[in-house]
PyMOL Python script that loads the backbone (N, CA, C, O; Angstrom):
from pymol import cmd

cmd.read_pdbstr("""\
ATOM      1  N   MET A   1       0.848  -1.123   0.381  1.00  0.00           N
ATOM      2  CA  MET A   1      -0.025  -0.136   0.168  1.00  0.00           C
ATOM      3  C   MET A   1       0.770   1.222   0.017  1.00  0.00           C
ATOM      4  O   MET A   1       1.789   1.322   0.701  1.00  0.00           O
ATOM      5  N   PRO A   2       0.473   2.122  -0.679  1.00  0.00           N
ATOM      6  CA  PRO A   2       1.787   3.297  -0.996  1.00  0.00           C
ATOM      7  C   PRO A   2       0.874   4.370  -0.067  1.00  0.00           C
ATOM      8  O   PRO A   2      -0.318   4.678  -0.027  1.00  0.00           O
ATOM      9  N   SER A   3       2.278   4.827   0.767  1.00  0.00           N
ATOM     10  CA  SER A   3       2.029   5.696   1.395  1.00  0.00           C
ATOM     11  C   SER A   3       1.516   6.865   1.466  1.00  0.00           C
ATOM     12  O   SER A   3       1.733   7.521   0.447  1.00  0.00           O
ATOM     13  N   VAL A   4       0.397   7.866   2.950  1.00  0.00           N
ATOM     14  CA  VAL A   4      -0.062   8.891   2.097  1.00  0.00           C
ATOM     15  C   VAL A   4       0.980   9.714   1.506  1.00  0.00           C
ATOM     16  O   VAL A   4       0.611  10.412   0.562  1.00  0.00           O
ATOM     17  N   LEU A   5       2.082   9.778   1.820  1.00  0.00           N
ATOM     18  CA  LEU A   5       2.938  11.179   1.547  1.00  0.00           C
ATOM     19  C   LEU A   5       3.360  10.639   0.151  1.00  0.00           C
ATOM     20  O   LEU A   5       3.822  11.532  -0.559  1.00  0.00           O
ATOM     21  N   THR A   6       3.332   9.772  -0.255  1.00  0.00           N
ATOM     22  CA  THR A   6       3.564  10.062  -1.537  1.00  0.00           C
ATOM     23  C   THR A   6       2.383  10.400  -2.627  1.00  0.00           C
ATOM     24  O   THR A   6       2.334  11.082  -3.651  1.00  0.00           O
ATOM     25  N   VAL A   7       1.465   9.592  -1.905  1.00  0.00           N
ATOM     26  CA  VAL A   7       0.224  10.315  -3.214  1.00  0.00           C
ATOM     27  C   VAL A   7       0.102  11.428  -3.305  1.00  0.00           C
ATOM     28  O   VAL A   7      -0.102  11.872  -4.435  1.00  0.00           O
ATOM     29  N   LYS A   8       0.181  12.437  -2.060  1.00  0.00           N
ATOM     30  CA  LYS A   8       0.266  13.867  -1.434  1.00  0.00           C
ATOM     31  C   LYS A   8       1.139  14.544  -2.614  1.00  0.00           C
ATOM     32  O   LYS A   8       0.870  15.552  -3.267  1.00  0.00           O
ATOM     33  N   THR A   9       2.235  13.717  -2.694  1.00  0.00           N
ATOM     34  CA  THR A   9       3.692  15.019  -3.303  1.00  0.00           C
ATOM     35  C   THR A   9       3.044  14.084  -4.911  1.00  0.00           C
ATOM     36  O   THR A   9       3.329  14.825  -5.851  1.00  0.00           O
ATOM     37  N   ARG A  10       2.407  12.943  -5.388  1.00  0.00           N
ATOM     38  CA  ARG A  10       1.840  12.721  -6.639  1.00  0.00           C
ATOM     39  C   ARG A  10       1.352  14.411  -6.968  1.00  0.00           C
ATOM     40  O   ARG A  10       2.030  15.150  -7.682  1.00  0.00           O
ATOM     41  N   LEU A  11      -0.056  14.871  -6.244  1.00  0.00           N
ATOM     42  CA  LEU A  11      -0.914  15.224  -6.973  1.00  0.00           C
ATOM     43  C   LEU A  11       0.092  16.643  -6.515  1.00  0.00           C
ATOM     44  O   LEU A  11       0.320  17.414  -7.447  1.00  0.00           O
ATOM     45  N   ALA A  12       0.573  16.939  -5.411  1.00  0.00           N
ATOM     46  CA  ALA A  12       0.556  18.473  -5.396  1.00  0.00           C
ATOM     47  C   ALA A  12       1.638  19.012  -6.862  1.00  0.00           C
ATOM     48  O   ALA A  12       1.252  19.660  -7.835  1.00  0.00           O
ATOM     49  N   ALA A  13       3.152  18.453  -6.574  1.00  0.00           N
ATOM     50  CA  ALA A  13       3.438  18.393  -8.171  1.00  0.00           C
ATOM     51  C   ALA A  13       3.555  18.965  -9.083  1.00  0.00           C
ATOM     52  O   ALA A  13       4.420  19.775  -9.415  1.00  0.00           O
ATOM     53  N   PRO A  14       2.202  18.390  -9.861  1.00  0.00           N
ATOM     54  CA  PRO A  14       0.594  18.785 -10.806  1.00  0.00           C
ATOM     55  C   PRO A  14       0.627  20.294 -10.491  1.00  0.00           C
ATOM     56  O   PRO A  14       1.255  21.234 -10.979  1.00  0.00           O
ATOM     57  N   ALA A  15      -0.526  20.154  -9.223  1.00  0.00           N
ATOM     58  CA  ALA A  15      -0.815  21.684  -8.800  1.00  0.00           C
ATOM     59  C   ALA A  15      -0.174  22.674  -8.460  1.00  0.00           C
ATOM     60  O   ALA A  15      -0.786  23.737  -8.350  1.00  0.00           O
ATOM     61  N   ALA A  16       1.420  22.615  -8.159  1.00  0.00           N
ATOM     62  CA  ALA A  16       2.157  23.748  -8.421  1.00  0.00           C
ATOM     63  C   ALA A  16       2.439  24.034  -9.110  1.00  0.00           C
ATOM     64  O   ALA A  16       2.853  25.192  -9.052  1.00  0.00           O
ATOM     65  N   CYS A  17       2.528  23.233 -10.625  1.00  0.00           N
ATOM     66  CA  CYS A  17       3.031  23.257 -11.483  1.00  0.00           C
ATOM     67  C   CYS A  17       1.318  24.216 -12.029  1.00  0.00           C
ATOM     68  O   CYS A  17       1.460  25.371 -11.628  1.00  0.00           O
ATOM     69  N   LEU A  18       0.731  24.156 -12.328  1.00  0.00           N
ATOM     70  CA  LEU A  18      -0.416  24.879 -12.320  1.00  0.00           C
ATOM     71  C   LEU A  18      -0.822  26.264 -11.996  1.00  0.00           C
ATOM     72  O   LEU A  18      -1.275  27.093 -12.785  1.00  0.00           O
ATOM     73  N   ALA A  19      -0.608  26.399 -10.775  1.00  0.00           N
ATOM     74  CA  ALA A  19      -0.700  26.737 -10.078  1.00  0.00           C
ATOM     75  C   ALA A  19       0.858  28.361 -10.271  1.00  0.00           C
ATOM     76  O   ALA A  19       0.905  29.588 -10.184  1.00  0.00           O
ATOM     77  N   ALA A  20       1.857  27.122 -10.575  1.00  0.00           N
ATOM     78  CA  ALA A  20       3.044  28.630 -11.048  1.00  0.00           C
ATOM     79  C   ALA A  20       2.116  29.383 -12.947  1.00  0.00           C
ATOM     80  O   ALA A  20       1.853  30.549 -13.242  1.00  0.00           O
ATOM     81  N   ILE A  21       1.933  28.298 -13.637  1.00  0.00           N
ATOM     82  CA  ILE A  21       1.399  29.078 -14.417  1.00  0.00           C
ATOM     83  C   ILE A  21       0.757  29.858 -14.999  1.00  0.00           C
ATOM     84  O   ILE A  21       0.896  30.673 -15.912  1.00  0.00           O
ATOM     85  N   LEU A  22      -0.654  29.185 -13.758  1.00  0.00           N
ATOM     86  CA  LEU A  22      -1.474  30.864 -13.491  1.00  0.00           C
ATOM     87  C   LEU A  22      -1.072  32.000 -13.826  1.00  0.00           C
ATOM     88  O   LEU A  22      -1.261  32.600 -14.885  1.00  0.00           O
ATOM     89  N   VAL A  23       0.042  32.605 -12.019  1.00  0.00           N
ATOM     90  CA  VAL A  23       0.692  32.996 -12.039  1.00  0.00           C
ATOM     91  C   VAL A  23       1.310  33.708 -13.072  1.00  0.00           C
ATOM     92  O   VAL A  23       0.948  34.857 -13.323  1.00  0.00           O
ATOM     93  N   LEU A  24       2.141  33.193 -13.655  1.00  0.00           N
ATOM     94  CA  LEU A  24       3.055  33.881 -14.489  1.00  0.00           C
ATOM     95  C   LEU A  24       1.855  34.111 -16.136  1.00  0.00           C
ATOM     96  O   LEU A  24       2.114  34.858 -17.080  1.00  0.00           O
ATOM     97  N   ALA A  25       0.628  33.232 -16.001  1.00  0.00           N
ATOM     98  CA  ALA A  25       0.364  33.954 -16.697  1.00  0.00           C
ATOM     99  C   ALA A  25      -0.437  35.476 -16.230  1.00  0.00           C
ATOM    100  O   ALA A  25      -0.847  36.214 -17.125  1.00  0.00           O
ATOM    101  N   GLY A  26      -0.618  35.868 -14.728  1.00  0.00           N
ATOM    102  CA  GLY A  26      -1.089  36.624 -14.884  1.00  0.00           C
ATOM    103  C   GLY A  26      -0.204  38.161 -14.939  1.00  0.00           C
ATOM    104  O   GLY A  26      -0.448  39.367 -14.917  1.00  0.00           O
ATOM    105  N   CYS A  27       0.792  37.370 -15.012  1.00  0.00           N
ATOM    106  CA  CYS A  27       2.577  38.675 -14.850  1.00  0.00           C
ATOM    107  C   CYS A  27       2.185  39.217 -16.564  1.00  0.00           C
ATOM    108  O   CYS A  27       2.841  40.173 -16.978  1.00  0.00           O
ATOM    109  N   GLN A  28       1.395  38.749 -17.270  1.00  0.00           N
ATOM    110  CA  GLN A  28       1.463  39.229 -19.128  1.00  0.00           C
ATOM    111  C   GLN A  28       1.154  40.369 -18.673  1.00  0.00           C
ATOM    112  O   GLN A  28       0.322  40.726 -17.839  1.00  0.00           O
ATOM    113  N   THR A  29       2.202  41.131 -19.549  1.00  0.00           N
ATOM    114  CA  THR A  29       1.969  42.519 -19.767  1.00  0.00           C
ATOM    115  C   THR A  29       1.187  42.550 -20.623  1.00  0.00           C
ATOM    116  O   THR A  29       1.033  41.439 -21.132  1.00  0.00           O
ATOM    117  N   PRO A  30       0.328  43.663 -21.235  1.00  0.00           N
ATOM    118  CA  PRO A  30      -0.722  43.575 -22.684  1.00  0.00           C
ATOM    119  C   PRO A  30       0.747  44.613 -23.435  1.00  0.00           C
ATOM    120  O   PRO A  30       1.668  45.330 -23.045  1.00  0.00           O
ATOM    121  N   PRO A  31       0.115  44.034 -24.827  1.00  0.00           N
ATOM    122  CA  PRO A  31       0.940  44.764 -25.838  1.00  0.00           C
ATOM    123  C   PRO A  31       1.033  46.063 -26.205  1.00  0.00           C
ATOM    124  O   PRO A  31      -0.011  46.715 -26.165  1.00  0.00           O
ATOM    125  N   PRO A  32       2.030  46.599 -26.555  1.00  0.00           N
ATOM    126  CA  PRO A  32       1.840  48.023 -26.364  1.00  0.00           C
ATOM    127  C   PRO A  32       0.690  48.558 -27.218  1.00  0.00           C
ATOM    128  O   PRO A  32       0.074  47.716 -27.871  1.00  0.00           O
ATOM    129  N   PRO A  33       0.319  49.816 -27.306  1.00  0.00           N
ATOM    130  CA  PRO A  33      -0.335  50.310 -28.568  1.00  0.00           C
ATOM    131  C   PRO A  33       0.171  50.473 -29.933  1.00  0.00           C
ATOM    132  O   PRO A  33       1.387  50.650 -30.001  1.00  0.00           O
ATOM    133  N   VAL A  34      -0.499  50.454 -31.070  1.00  0.00           N
ATOM    134  CA  VAL A  34       0.270  50.431 -32.594  1.00  0.00           C
ATOM    135  C   VAL A  34       0.138  51.829 -32.854  1.00  0.00           C
ATOM    136  O   VAL A  34      -0.922  52.431 -33.022  1.00  0.00           O
ATOM    137  N   PRO A  35       1.575  52.416 -32.879  1.00  0.00           N
ATOM    138  CA  PRO A  35       1.700  53.883 -33.253  1.00  0.00           C
ATOM    139  C   PRO A  35       1.243  54.276 -34.634  1.00  0.00           C
ATOM    140  O   PRO A  35       1.200  53.607 -35.667  1.00  0.00           O
ATOM    141  N   PRO A  36       0.945  55.402 -34.421  1.00  0.00           N
ATOM    142  CA  PRO A  36      -0.699  56.391 -35.719  1.00  0.00           C
ATOM    143  C   PRO A  36       0.455  56.207 -36.299  1.00  0.00           C
ATOM    144  O   PRO A  36       1.559  55.933 -35.828  1.00  0.00           O
ATOM    145  N   PRO A  37      -0.115  56.488 -37.997  1.00  0.00           N
ATOM    146  CA  PRO A  37       0.368  56.235 -39.023  1.00  0.00           C
ATOM    147  C   PRO A  37       1.149  58.022 -39.351  1.00  0.00           C
ATOM    148  O   PRO A  37       0.591  59.086 -39.079  1.00  0.00           O
ATOM    149  N   PRO A  38       2.506  57.861 -39.972  1.00  0.00           N
ATOM    150  CA  PRO A  38       3.076  59.181 -39.934  1.00  0.00           C
ATOM    151  C   PRO A  38       1.523  60.379 -40.647  1.00  0.00           C
ATOM    152  O   PRO A  38       0.325  60.183 -40.848  1.00  0.00           O
ATOM    153  N   PRO A  39       2.465  61.567 -40.811  1.00  0.00           N
ATOM    154  CA  PRO A  39       1.155  62.300 -41.164  1.00  0.00           C
ATOM    155  C   PRO A  39       2.329  62.706 -42.744  1.00  0.00           C
ATOM    156  O   PRO A  39       3.498  62.783 -43.123  1.00  0.00           O
ATOM    157  N   THR A  40       0.583  62.881 -43.237  1.00  0.00           N
ATOM    158  CA  THR A  40       1.140  62.507 -44.422  1.00  0.00           C
ATOM    159  C   THR A  40       2.709  64.359 -45.397  1.00  0.00           C
ATOM    160  O   THR A  40       3.076  65.511 -45.165  1.00  0.00           O
ATOM    161  N   PRO A  41       2.818  63.729 -45.947  1.00  0.00           N
ATOM    162  CA  PRO A  41       3.591  64.806 -46.428  1.00  0.00           C
ATOM    163  C   PRO A  41       3.389  66.298 -47.430  1.00  0.00           C
ATOM    164  O   PRO A  41       3.715  66.147 -48.608  1.00  0.00           O
ATOM    165  N   PRO A  42       2.883  67.684 -47.029  1.00  0.00           N
ATOM    166  CA  PRO A  42       3.113  68.536 -47.603  1.00  0.00           C
ATOM    167  C   PRO A  42       3.165  68.189 -49.685  1.00  0.00           C
ATOM    168  O   PRO A  42       3.844  67.398 -50.338  1.00  0.00           O
ATOM    169  N   PRO A  43       2.377  68.955 -50.002  1.00  0.00           N
ATOM    170  CA  PRO A  43       2.607  68.220 -51.623  1.00  0.00           C
ATOM    171  C   PRO A  43       3.800  69.714 -51.927  1.00  0.00           C
ATOM    172  O   PRO A  43       3.988  70.848 -51.486  1.00  0.00           O
ATOM    173  N   ILE A  44       4.290  68.892 -52.833  1.00  0.00           N
ATOM    174  CA  ILE A  44       5.340  69.532 -54.035  1.00  0.00           C
ATOM    175  C   ILE A  44       5.034  70.486 -54.863  1.00  0.00           C
ATOM    176  O   ILE A  44       3.906  70.302 -55.319  1.00  0.00           O
ATOM    177  N   ALA A  45       5.676  71.680 -55.368  1.00  0.00           N
ATOM    178  CA  ALA A  45       4.970  71.349 -56.940  1.00  0.00           C
ATOM    179  C   ALA A  45       6.475  72.967 -56.936  1.00  0.00           C
ATOM    180  O   ALA A  45       6.918  73.933 -56.315  1.00  0.00           O
ATOM    181  N   LEU A  46       6.606  72.006 -58.328  1.00  0.00           N
ATOM    182  CA  LEU A  46       7.742  72.907 -59.054  1.00  0.00           C
ATOM    183  C   LEU A  46       6.785  73.715 -59.803  1.00  0.00           C
ATOM    184  O   LEU A  46       5.652  73.460 -60.210  1.00  0.00           O
ATOM    185  N   SER A  47       7.838  75.201 -59.920  1.00  0.00           N
ATOM    186  CA  SER A  47       7.270  76.249 -61.113  1.00  0.00           C
ATOM    187  C   SER A  47       7.256  76.088 -62.736  1.00  0.00           C
ATOM    188  O   SER A  47       7.977  75.331 -63.386  1.00  0.00           O
ATOM    189  N   GLY A  48       6.438  76.822 -63.147  1.00  0.00           N
ATOM    190  CA  GLY A  48       7.032  75.812 -64.852  1.00  0.00           C
ATOM    191  C   GLY A  48       7.993  76.239 -65.486  1.00  0.00           C
ATOM    192  O   GLY A  48       8.388  75.536 -66.416  1.00  0.00           O
ATOM    193  N   ALA A  49       8.929  77.961 -65.109  1.00  0.00           N
ATOM    194  CA  ALA A  49      10.166  77.737 -65.552  1.00  0.00           C
ATOM    195  C   ALA A  49      10.979  77.122 -64.572  1.00  0.00           C
ATOM    196  O   ALA A  49      11.699  78.047 -64.197  1.00  0.00           O
ATOM    197  N   VAL A  50      11.244  76.267 -64.033  1.00  0.00           N
ATOM    198  CA  VAL A  50      11.771  75.604 -63.108  1.00  0.00           C
ATOM    199  C   VAL A  50      11.875  74.129 -64.346  1.00  0.00           C
ATOM    200  O   VAL A  50      12.790  74.033 -65.164  1.00  0.00           O
ATOM    201  N   VAL A  51      10.662  73.051 -64.205  1.00  0.00           N
ATOM    202  CA  VAL A  51       9.978  72.499 -65.847  1.00  0.00           C
ATOM    203  C   VAL A  51      10.745  72.368 -66.749  1.00  0.00           C
ATOM    204  O   VAL A  51      11.437  71.376 -66.977  1.00  0.00           O
ATOM    205  N   GLN A  52      10.664  73.991 -67.733  1.00  0.00           N
ATOM    206  CA  GLN A  52      11.278  74.280 -68.771  1.00  0.00           C
ATOM    207  C   GLN A  52      12.098  74.197 -68.608  1.00  0.00           C
ATOM    208  O   GLN A  52      12.335  73.243 -69.349  1.00  0.00           O
ATOM    209  N   SER A  53      13.465  74.543 -67.924  1.00  0.00           N
ATOM    210  CA  SER A  53      14.970  74.676 -67.976  1.00  0.00           C
ATOM    211  C   SER A  53      15.177  73.649 -68.028  1.00  0.00           C
ATOM    212  O   SER A  53      16.064  73.315 -68.813  1.00  0.00           O
ATOM    213  N   ALA A  54      14.212  72.176 -66.920  1.00  0.00           N
ATOM    214  CA  ALA A  54      15.000  71.122 -66.880  1.00  0.00           C
ATOM    215  C   ALA A  54      14.940  69.870 -68.730  1.00  0.00           C
ATOM    216  O   ALA A  54      15.527  69.026 -69.407  1.00  0.00           O
ATOM    217  N   ALA A  55      13.812  70.677 -68.596  1.00  0.00           N
ATOM    218  CA  ALA A  55      13.321  69.991 -69.786  1.00  0.00           C
ATOM    219  C   ALA A  55      13.980  70.461 -71.517  1.00  0.00           C
ATOM    220  O   ALA A  55      13.902  69.692 -72.475  1.00  0.00           O
ATOM    221  N   ASP A  56      14.568  71.792 -71.581  1.00  0.00           N
ATOM    222  CA  ASP A  56      15.552  72.427 -71.992  1.00  0.00           C
ATOM    223  C   ASP A  56      16.922  71.403 -71.724  1.00  0.00           C
ATOM    224  O   ASP A  56      17.452  70.718 -72.599  1.00  0.00           O
ATOM    225  N   TYR A  57      17.233  71.463 -70.671  1.00  0.00           N
ATOM    226  CA  TYR A  57      18.477  70.942 -70.263  1.00  0.00           C
ATOM    227  C   TYR A  57      18.757  69.529 -70.683  1.00  0.00           C
ATOM    228  O   TYR A  57      19.851  69.253 -71.175  1.00  0.00           O
ATOM    229  N   GLN A  58      17.694  68.487 -70.490  1.00  0.00           N
ATOM    230  CA  GLN A  58      17.765  66.892 -70.649  1.00  0.00           C
ATOM    231  C   GLN A  58      17.428  66.814 -72.739  1.00  0.00           C
ATOM    232  O   GLN A  58      17.556  65.826 -73.460  1.00  0.00           O
ATOM    233  N   ALA A  59      16.948  68.395 -73.186  1.00  0.00           N
ATOM    234  CA  ALA A  59      17.429  67.630 -74.285  1.00  0.00           C
ATOM    235  C   ALA A  59      18.663  67.575 -74.994  1.00  0.00           C
ATOM    236  O   ALA A  59      19.033  66.802 -75.877  1.00  0.00           O
ATOM    237  N   TYR A  60      19.645  69.237 -74.046  1.00  0.00           N
ATOM    238  CA  TYR A  60      20.462  69.498 -74.352  1.00  0.00           C
ATOM    239  C   TYR A  60      21.530  68.029 -74.513  1.00  0.00           C
ATOM    240  O   TYR A  60      21.905  67.408 -75.507  1.00  0.00           O
ATOM    241  N   MET A  61      21.784  67.848 -73.043  1.00  0.00           N
ATOM    242  CA  MET A  61      22.444  66.826 -73.476  1.00  0.00           C
ATOM    243  C   MET A  61      22.282  65.100 -73.774  1.00  0.00           C
ATOM    244  O   MET A  61      23.065  64.169 -73.588  1.00  0.00           O
ATOM    245  N   ASP A  62      21.027  65.156 -74.265  1.00  0.00           N
ATOM    246  CA  ASP A  62      20.534  63.802 -74.575  1.00  0.00           C
ATOM    247  C   ASP A  62      21.323  63.941 -76.600  1.00  0.00           C
ATOM    248  O   ASP A  62      21.525  63.067 -77.443  1.00  0.00           O
ATOM    249  N   ASP A  63      21.517  65.339 -76.617  1.00  0.00           N
ATOM    250  CA  ASP A  63      22.130  65.774 -78.367  1.00  0.00           C
ATOM    251  C   ASP A  63      24.010  66.101 -77.976  1.00  0.00           C
ATOM    252  O   ASP A  63      24.823  66.321 -78.873  1.00  0.00           O
ATOM    253  N   VAL A  64      24.391  66.059 -76.419  1.00  0.00           N
ATOM    254  CA  VAL A  64      25.797  66.347 -76.190  1.00  0.00           C
ATOM    255  C   VAL A  64      26.026  64.849 -76.510  1.00  0.00           C
ATOM    256  O   VAL A  64      27.060  64.431 -77.031  1.00  0.00           O
ATOM    257  N   ALA A  65      25.009  64.104 -76.164  1.00  0.00           N
ATOM    258  CA  ALA A  65      25.404  62.531 -75.830  1.00  0.00           C
ATOM    259  C   ALA A  65      25.449  61.793 -77.326  1.00  0.00           C
ATOM    260  O   ALA A  65      26.107  60.756 -77.407  1.00  0.00           O
ATOM    261  N   ALA A  66      24.934  62.175 -78.224  1.00  0.00           N
ATOM    262  CA  ALA A  66      25.258  61.630 -79.315  1.00  0.00           C
ATOM    263  C   ALA A  66      26.285  61.859 -80.014  1.00  0.00           C
ATOM    264  O   ALA A  66      26.303  61.202 -81.055  1.00  0.00           O
ATOM    265  N   ILE A  67      27.291  62.641 -79.829  1.00  0.00           N
ATOM    266  CA  ILE A  67      28.625  63.191 -80.441  1.00  0.00           C
ATOM    267  C   ILE A  67      29.323  62.289 -79.930  1.00  0.00           C
ATOM    268  O   ILE A  67      29.570  61.840 -78.811  1.00  0.00           O
ATOM    269  N   LYS A  68      29.856  61.940 -82.008  1.00  0.00           N
ATOM    270  CA  LYS A  68      30.630  60.448 -81.913  1.00  0.00           C
ATOM    271  C   LYS A  68      32.451  61.395 -81.545  1.00  0.00           C
ATOM    272  O   LYS A  68      32.561  62.616 -81.441  1.00  0.00           O
ATOM    273  N   ALA A  69      33.221  60.724 -81.464  1.00  0.00           N
ATOM    274  CA  ALA A  69      34.237  61.101 -80.896  1.00  0.00           C
ATOM    275  C   ALA A  69      35.509  61.106 -82.168  1.00  0.00           C
ATOM    276  O   ALA A  69      36.616  61.641 -82.224  1.00  0.00           O
ATOM    277  N   ASP A  70      34.495  59.968 -83.403  1.00  0.00           N
ATOM    278  CA  ASP A  70      35.139  59.855 -84.504  1.00  0.00           C
ATOM    279  C   ASP A  70      35.435  61.456 -85.602  1.00  0.00           C
ATOM    280  O   ASP A  70      34.810  61.536 -86.660  1.00  0.00           O
ATOM    281  N   PHE A  71      35.960  62.073 -85.380  1.00  0.00           N
ATOM    282  CA  PHE A  71      36.053  63.332 -85.937  1.00  0.00           C
ATOM    283  C   PHE A  71      36.997  62.743 -87.202  1.00  0.00           C
ATOM    284  O   PHE A  71      37.940  62.002 -86.922  1.00  0.00           O
ATOM    285  N   LYS A  72      36.718  63.088 -88.576  1.00  0.00           N
ATOM    286  CA  LYS A  72      37.179  62.820 -89.864  1.00  0.00           C
ATOM    287  C   LYS A  72      38.139  64.350 -90.428  1.00  0.00           C
ATOM    288  O   LYS A  72      38.686  64.330 -91.530  1.00  0.00           O
ATOM    289  N   SER A  73      38.220  65.482 -89.595  1.00  0.00           N
ATOM    290  CA  SER A  73      38.475  67.347 -90.626  1.00  0.00           C
ATOM    291  C   SER A  73      38.326  67.229 -88.601  1.00  0.00           C
ATOM    292  O   SER A  73      38.094  66.587 -87.577  1.00  0.00           O
ATOM    293  N   GLY A  74      38.785  68.756 -89.446  1.00  0.00           N
ATOM    294  CA  GLY A  74      38.823  69.991 -88.072  1.00  0.00           C
ATOM    295  C   GLY A  74      37.090  70.470 -88.553  1.00  0.00           C
ATOM    296  O   GLY A  74      36.381  70.854 -87.622  1.00  0.00           O
ATOM    297  N   GLU A  75      36.770  70.453 -89.280  1.00  0.00           N
ATOM    298  CA  GLU A  75      35.284  71.048 -90.096  1.00  0.00           C
ATOM    299  C   GLU A  75      33.750  70.329 -88.385  1.00  0.00           C
ATOM    300  O   GLU A  75      32.745  70.821 -87.873  1.00  0.00           O
ATOM    301  N   ASP A  76      34.644  68.870 -88.192  1.00  0.00           N
ATOM    302  CA  ASP A  76      34.300  68.159 -87.627  1.00  0.00           C
ATOM    303  C   ASP A  76      34.109  68.414 -86.490  1.00  0.00           C
ATOM    304  O   ASP A  76      32.972  68.530 -86.033  1.00  0.00           O
ATOM    305  N   VAL A  77      35.113  68.547 -85.840  1.00  0.00           N
ATOM    306  CA  VAL A  77      35.244  68.993 -84.498  1.00  0.00           C
ATOM    307  C   VAL A  77      34.978  69.953 -84.472  1.00  0.00           C
ATOM    308  O   VAL A  77      34.607  70.013 -83.299  1.00  0.00           O
ATOM    309  N   ALA A  78      34.765  71.398 -85.053  1.00  0.00           N
ATOM    310  CA  ALA A  78      34.076  72.464 -84.815  1.00  0.00           C
ATOM    311  C   ALA A  78      32.549  72.422 -84.815  1.00  0.00           C
ATOM    312  O   ALA A  78      31.879  73.180 -84.114  1.00  0.00           O
ATOM    313  N   GLN A  79      31.978  71.412 -85.714  1.00  0.00           N
ATOM    314  CA  GLN A  79      30.299  71.506 -85.419  1.00  0.00           C
ATOM    315  C   GLN A  79      30.050  70.690 -84.553  1.00  0.00           C
ATOM    316  O   GLN A  79      28.903  70.714 -84.109  1.00  0.00           O
ATOM    317  N   SER A  80      30.800  69.904 -84.123  1.00  0.00           N
ATOM    318  CA  SER A  80      30.866  68.660 -82.598  1.00  0.00           C
ATOM    319  C   SER A  80      30.734  69.775 -81.455  1.00  0.00           C
ATOM    320  O   SER A  80      29.763  69.474 -80.760  1.00  0.00           O
ATOM    321  N   LEU A  81      31.484  71.213 -80.896  1.00  0.00           N
ATOM    322  CA  LEU A  81      32.177  72.342 -80.752  1.00  0.00           C
ATOM    323  C   LEU A  81      31.093  73.446 -80.891  1.00  0.00           C
ATOM    324  O   LEU A  81      31.188  74.422 -80.148  1.00  0.00           O
ATOM    325  N   LYS A  82      30.046  73.371 -81.802  1.00  0.00           N
ATOM    326  CA  LYS A  82      29.480  74.377 -81.615  1.00  0.00           C
ATOM    327  C   LYS A  82      28.124  73.663 -81.114  1.00  0.00           C
ATOM    328  O   LYS A  82      27.423  74.208 -80.262  1.00  0.00           O
ATOM    329  N   LEU A  83      27.796  72.451 -81.668  1.00  0.00           N
ATOM    330  CA  LEU A  83      26.838  71.674 -80.978  1.00  0.00           C
ATOM    331  C   LEU A  83      26.835  71.615 -79.580  1.00  0.00           C
ATOM    332  O   LEU A  83      25.780  71.815 -78.978  1.00  0.00           O
ATOM    333  N   GLY A  84      28.395  71.244 -78.682  1.00  0.00           N
ATOM    334  CA  GLY A  84      28.090  71.512 -77.351  1.00  0.00           C
ATOM    335  C   GLY A  84      27.860  72.704 -76.882  1.00  0.00           C
ATOM    336  O   GLY A  84      27.511  72.706 -75.701  1.00  0.00           O
ATOM    337  N   ASP A  85      27.940  73.794 -77.430  1.00  0.00           N
ATOM    338  CA  ASP A  85      28.259  74.966 -76.988  1.00  0.00           C
ATOM    339  C   ASP A  85      26.604  75.707 -77.037  1.00  0.00           C
ATOM    340  O   ASP A  85      26.288  76.723 -76.419  1.00  0.00           O
ATOM    341  N   ASP A  86      25.985  75.151 -77.652  1.00  0.00           N
ATOM    342  CA  ASP A  86      24.670  75.626 -77.812  1.00  0.00           C
ATOM    343  C   ASP A  86      23.852  75.969 -76.602  1.00  0.00           C
ATOM    344  O   ASP A  86      23.028  76.878 -76.496  1.00  0.00           O
ATOM    345  N   TYR A  87      24.212  75.114 -75.737  1.00  0.00           N
ATOM    346  CA  TYR A  87      23.737  75.272 -74.094  1.00  0.00           C
ATOM    347  C   TYR A  87      23.427  76.750 -73.736  1.00  0.00           C
ATOM    348  O   TYR A  87      24.509  77.330 -73.657  1.00  0.00           O
ATOM    349  N   ASP A  88      22.206  77.761 -73.441  1.00  0.00           N
ATOM    350  CA  ASP A  88      23.740  78.435 -72.247  1.00  0.00           C
ATOM    351  C   ASP A  88      21.995  79.175 -71.716  1.00  0.00           C
ATOM    352  O   ASP A  88      21.116  79.684 -72.412  1.00  0.00           O
ATOM    353  N   PRO A  89      22.070  78.924 -70.194  1.00  0.00           N
ATOM    354  CA  PRO A  89      20.997  78.965 -69.533  1.00  0.00           C
ATOM    355  C   PRO A  89      20.593  80.254 -69.702  1.00  0.00           C
ATOM    356  O   PRO A  89      19.552  80.649 -69.176  1.00  0.00           O
TER     357      PRO A  89
END
""", "prot")
cmd.dss("prot")
cmd.show_as("cartoon", "prot")
cmd.util.cbc("prot")
cmd.orient("prot")
């Protein structure tokens, strides 16, 4: 016949574990609140003059990038220099 102390010990161990789990579960802190979304940035607008200047510069850069370095004569060099000098803001 098992002793009374052994039966009490067998029942006390799971009860103690359950009590510890319940105590620890009660200590759980709630998750932090969700931060608000960032504010929307202000609208950005460029003046028409800035947009036109950028378009002119882009067109100039496209023309200059098309210049080939295989010059056959001084006239070819002069023509390429004139094309490169056309941009004047």
